[in-house]
C-alpha positions as CSV (number, residue, x, y, z in Angstrom):
1,M,-0.8,-5.0,17.6
2,D,2.5,-4.9,16.0
3,V,3.8,-2.1,13.8
4,F,2.4,-4.2,10.4
5,E,-1.2,-4.6,12.2
6,K,-1.0,-0.5,13.1
7,I,-0.2,0.4,9.9
8,E,-2.8,-1.4,8.3
9,A,-5.5,-0.2,10.4
10,L,-4.5,3.3,9.3
11,Q,-4.2,2.6,5.3
12,K,-7.8,0.9,5.6
13,G,-10.3,3.2,3.9
14,I,-7.5,5.2,2.0
15,E,-6.1,2.2,-0.3
16,N,-3.8,3.2,-3.2
17,T,-3.4,7.1,-2.3
18,A,-0.3,8.6,-1.6
19,P,-0.7,8.3,2.5
20,W,-1.3,4.4,2.1
21,M,1.7,4.3,-0.1
22,V,3.8,6.0,2.6
23,G,2.2,3.3,5.0
24,E,3.6,0.7,2.2
25,Q,7.4,2.0,2.0
26,L,7.5,1.6,5.8
27,K,6.1,-1.5,5.9
28,D,8.9,-2.2,3.4
29,I,11.6,-0.3,5.7
30,C,10.6,-2.3,9.1
31,R,10.8,-5.8,7.4
32,R,14.0,-5.0,5.9
33,E,15.4,-3.5,9.5
34,P,13.0,-4.8,12.4
35,G,15.2,-2.3,14.6
36,C,13.4,0.4,12.9
37,A,9.8,-1.7,13.5
38,E,9.9,-1.0,17.3
39,L,10.5,3.7,16.9
40,V,8.0,3.5,14.0
41,E,5.5,1.6,16.0
42,K,6.0,4.0,18.9
43,D,5.5,7.1,16.9
44,L,2.1,6.1,15.4
45,D,0.8,6.5,18.5
46,V,1.5,9.8,18.4
47,K,-0.8,12.9,16.9
48,G,0.7,14.7,14.1
49,M,3.3,11.3,13.7
50,G,0.5,9.7,10.8
51,L,1.0,8.4,7.3
52,A,-1.3,11.2,6.1
53,D,1.1,13.6,8.1
54,C,4.4,12.0,6.7
55,E,3.1,12.4,3.2
56,K,2.5,16.1,3.8
57,Q,6.5,16.4,4.1
58,I,6.5,14.0,0.7
59,K,4.1,16.6,-1.1
60,A,6.1,19.3,0.0
61,Y,9.2,17.9,-1.3
62,A,7.3,17.4,-5.1
63,D,5.9,20.9,-4.9
64,K,9.4,22.7,-4.4
65,N,10.6,20.2,-6.8
66,K,7.7,20.6,-9.7
67,K,9.3,21.4,-13.4
68,G,6.8,23.0,-15.4
69,S,3.6,21.1,-14.7
70,F,5.6,18.1,-13.7
71,S,6.5,16.7,-10.4
72,C,7.9,13.3,-9.3
73,V,9.5,12.2,-6.2
74,P,11.6,9.2,-6.5
75,P,11.3,5.9,-4.3
76,N,14.5,6.5,-2.5
77,V,14.4,10.2,-2.1
78,A,10.7,9.3,-0.1
79,E,12.1,6.8,1.9
80,G,14.7,9.1,2.8
81,I,11.9,11.8,3.8
82,I,10.1,9.3,5.7
83,R,13.0,8.0,7.8
84,K,13.7,11.7,8.7
85,F,10.2,11.9,9.7
86,Y,10.1,9.1,12.0
87,G,13.5,9.7,13.3
88,L,14.9,6.5,11.6
89,P,18.5,5.8,11.0
90,E,20.0,6.3,7.0
91,A,19.4,3.2,4.7
92,G,22.5,0.7,5.5
93,E,23.4,2.3,8.5
94,K,24.2,0.3,11.8
95,K,23.3,1.6,15.5
96,E,26.6,1.0,17.4
97,A,26.3,-0.7,20.9
98,P,26.9,2.2,23.3
99,A,30.6,2.3,24.5
100,G,30.9,0.3,28.5
101,K,27.6,-1.8,27.1
102,V,29.5,-4.3,25.5
103,L,29.2,-7.6,27.1
104,D,32.0,-10.1,26.2
105,L,30.8,-14.0,26.9
106,S,34.3,-15.2,26.5
107,A,34.7,-13.5,30.0
108,F,32.4,-16.2,31.3
109,L,34.6,-18.8,30.2
């Protein structure tokens, strides 16, 4: 089962709820950055790392930043919270290969 299937399985029966939306945003991140998919796929197997658990972090942000009777979490802020929760790099951040682990293929020519 790949990461998308795992997310969809967790979303089944909770359509159009806040945790379901976390799953949608998480799938978007994994589509844009395939390197994140492996990390998320492993995390989803760990107790306490589900969509509802992540959504609680977003709700905490909304509650903390409530203005009167209104609270809102913009998509970019929600994505940042999701990335932090699942230990993903910041949007657009590229992980560099560790020093000494780079193979120069031209050395074989």
